C-alpha angles and dihedrals in degrees: 000000000000122000090251092052087052091051092047090049091051095049091046092058107031133050121231107263104173146359114219137191123197125216146118138281114238110221097186099087128068087248117050112242128204112220113195123216099224096196092072127059128169127203110200120215106182105289095350128080130208105211112206117188136175109240140173093044095312093313104111144029119235115203122191137153116244136175097226143013115269114220097193120117136183091247135054121261112226116257111269094028119113132220116238149158131232130202114226095171097115093052094059107036130072091214109018091174095053126091095278098193114174107243101182138008126202117192120185120214138188127187092279096053121102121202092188087062096039093247117145137154095243140332139221128193128193108214116198113316099306111038136074125183119197123190116199116183093183093077114118094246101039133272110010113206114211133173097194110039116095134204089255092054092048091053092049091051092047101036089120091067101054128358094199127057137164124219123213108204129189118186122187093203092055094038093220145096124229135188112211132184117233116195119188128200109224 
């Protein structure tokens, strides 16, 4: 089973229960400060986690299911600082305490993406009837989380990179997945 098939299976059967950032707590100041590592985002689905990370020099989003949060970074944390996580669920959802079942997923692909490995350009998730969560790994500082941007807007903003994309779509109401070609005129 490919990594994307595993992701679709997870979102079909479990509601979204949290949205987590990893980072470290800076002890130098009189007030402790949480510094998020924006290249890593975790979507929690009950006991399972969907780890979303910016890869290939902030060009792609890797999605994979993990059992626990990894607090390992490609740089050293200063002595005395602590590793930590932070929930940002309430900031992005209209009703964070509702069911929050994902109803659709849109994954954008170019020629270098690999669904078997869970690597896409960006991802959008419809949550219930009111919320949308967009993950953009091409942001300067890592994965940008947006509730308003859509795949179409992302393509329009990045048309100079690749004039041809494919979109992998899963829709709960239709109960199917579909891979569509999207050609843009530049």
